[in-house]
C-alpha positions, 0 to 999 in steps of 0.5 A: 269580645262578644261577651263584653259587647253583650254585657254592655248591651245588657247594661244599656237595656237595664238603664233604659228600663230603669229610666222608663220606670223613673219617668212613670214614677215621676208622672205619678208623684211629681206634678208637671209644673214642679218638674218643669221648675226643677228642669229650669234649675238644671238648665240654668246651671248648665247654661251659666257654666256654658257661658263661663266656659265661652267667656273664658275661652274667648279671653284666653285666646284673645289675650294670648294673641294680643298680649305683646302688641304695641299700644302706640303703633299699628300691629300688622298681626291684625292682618293675619289673625282674622284670616286664621280665625275664619279658616279654623272656624270653617274647617271645624264647622265643615269637618267636625260639626257638618252642619250650619250653626251660624245665625244662632238666635234666628235658628232658635226662632225657627226651631220654636216656630217650625220644628216643635222646639227641637234642636240638635244635640251637637248645638249644646257645645259646637257654637261655644267652640266655633265662636270662641275661635272666631272671636278670639282671633278677632272676629268682630261679632258677639258671643251672645248669639252662640250662647243663646243657641247653646242654652236653647239646645240644652233646654230642648235636649233635656226636655226631650230626654224626659219626654216633655211635650212640645209646649213644655219644650218651648218653655225650656228652650226659652229657659236655656236662652234666658240662662245664656244671656243671664250667665254671660252678662250677669243680667237675670232680668235682661235674660228673661226679657230676651225670651219675651221680646226677641224669642216672643215666648208668652209670659204665662203662669206656666212660663214665668216661674221657669224663666225666672229660675233659669235666669237667676240660677245662671246669673248666680253661677256667674257671680259665684265664679267671677265675683259680683262686679258688673260687666262694664265699670261705670260711675255716675259722676253727676245727676241727670238734669231735666234740661238735657231731656230734649238732647236725649230725645234728639239722640233717640231719633239719631240712634233709631237711624243708626239702628236702621243703618246697622240693620240694612247694611248687615242685610246688604252684606249678607246678600253679597256673601250669599252670592259667592258660590265658593266657601274659600272665596267667602274666607278670602273676601270676608277675611280680607275685609275684616283684617283691613278694618281691624288693622285700621281700626283695632277696636273692631277686634273681637267683641270690642268690650275694652273700647266700651269700657274706655268710653264709659270711663270718659277716656276718648283718647285711648280709643286709638290705641294699637292703631296707626292713628295713635299719634293723633290721640290728642286731636279732638277732631281725629278722635271724633272722626275715628269714633264716627268711622267705628259706628259706620264700619262695625256692621261691615266688620260683623258681616265680613266675619259671619259671611267669611265663615265665622260664628258669632252674633250681633248682640255685642256689635249692637252694644258697641255701635250704641256706645260709640254712637252715643259718645259721638253724639255728645262729644260732637255737640260739646265740641261744636256748640260748646255744650257740657253734655256728660259723654259717658252718660250718653254712651250708656244711653246709646247702648240701650238705644241701638240695642232696642232699635236693632233687636226691637226689644226696648225693655231688654235694652233698658234693663240689660244696659242698667244691669251691665253697668249698674247705671240705674240712676240713669233709668229715665234717660235710658227709658227715653232713648230706648223708646224713641229709638225703637219708635223711629226704626219701627217706622221703617223696619217692622221686624228685628234683625233676628226675625225679618228672615222668618217673617218674610217666609211666614214662619215667625212665632209672635205674641199675636195669638191667632198668628202664632197658632197659624204659624204652628199649623203645618200645611201637610197636616191639613191637606186632604187627598181623598178626592176622586180625580177625573179627566177632561175627556171623560163623558157624563157616564164616566163622571157618574161612575166617579161620583158613585165611588166618592163620598165628596161633592167636589172632583178635581180635573187633571190632565195626563201630567197630573196638572190641575185644570179645574173642578167639577161641583156635584151641585152644578151637574145634578140637573143633568146626571140623571139624563141617560140621553146626555151620557155619551154627548156631554164631557167633563171639559164642558161642565167643569169650572175654575176654582176661585183660587189655588194654594201653593204647597209652600204657602203659609197658613196665614196666606191660606186663611187670607185666600179663604177670606178673599174668595169666601170659598170653603175648599181650595185646591193645593198645587205644586209650583208647576201646577201639579195637583196635590189635594184640597184644604178646607176651612172646616179642617183648618178650624178643627186643627186651629182649635186643637192647637189653640187649646194646647198652646194656651193651656196653663 
């Protein structure tokens, strides 16, 4: 046994030595740009395969559970499946993953902004398993958030294996995310646009080629294994006419408010579930709410793509299939009300799924809500005012509009909708609906549903170069601690002794508990420090002064720079929340770090 272990260790050392030799050879013979393109190709293949596996698992589980359900009446198993899915997912996450893998896109954004684009190894597969269980059992979420997390983790870990720099890791994370979207939707353009608009990775001469390679490769993998058909079957039955443009603009405003409602209701429900201190209470409340909603409104089961297909085929009556309202499928007003309730309740079903312990994203829910909202708008106007608006076309525009509003990504919303359905003939109205919807929600909500959490904490990487660089700077790297501290009861003689031991002209004054009381500036005591007659008569508490401001240890670099601008100071003390002295930050130190990071961040 000992010899066997010895051979294994010897073989491992040999492999590591060989791999290090390969890395040295690669650096000498393969340019970095070329090697990044090769890695992007590998990431594209792996991301495309991961997307296929995830889709297959979801369809297998969902098909197995719902194959024998009745179309013409309510199915009481809908009251059981969501509970089972949330329970199984929770057990998997708690006992196998042992990490929080929810809110995948937000976690990718955090890794880009705060963790040098590093994601854990288990993220390459755990989200696939957890989300397939959640969605297959009826969780009202999408698979796109988990596949973005999975693809980004593949890119991050592959880059780390080959010892790539944080700048290249950022590009590979974007490649993985783009590959995930392109692979699961067969939408290479939307995959690349996702990284630019949602993950906010800059489109530079270094990043454009790897992103394209990863997106196209993943989409090709999907086409090879599943055929060239689009995700949703859509037939453009009539050309778009210009007299309908005013209705498209009005619907764009309507979609903007629907997007705002979706975002705000999701945030509200998220706060409710955060207030529960028990994991089991979350399962009971989330599972109960989800089961009730799915039983009453079966289109809320899973991603809801079947219902989208029905509406894009202009089959509104089929929307009530599998429900207790099946008998009312011929009643226009029942169908209109049913679709309206789906628009209002989807966000609650999605929140209940995630809040109850499920794993999934908001990508598919936003597509679902958009399709329902667009169809509801046209269907309602047609029946109330006797118009002849093509409902399927407006459903398509609704998908682009709500996605643009919820994710603050109008270009991705336009191209993804067109690629999903082949509806390029409606490109102009798609453009109008998306732009108006985005402009409407932007008035009320400056950040997308993915970025708002990080934006509030000042941890969001953006296209604004100055803010992006400040986000990449870490407070711990710019705090200086080589200041000699003094106490308020020290006399002038002791103060002069402290000055002789220091190379600084600034001295923090702290009490017995280490809390900052003030500062002593060398320039302000220069006129008395050479008067021995005052050595025993003057004390620090007599000539110390208050700093112009104090910086908390948890403050963002953007807040720190704003404080410098407001106070015109060159040095500011850093304290803990209870006032304990930590050190100082200086403008010169931050500027030096800023220039270094900017050169690294902007390097092409």
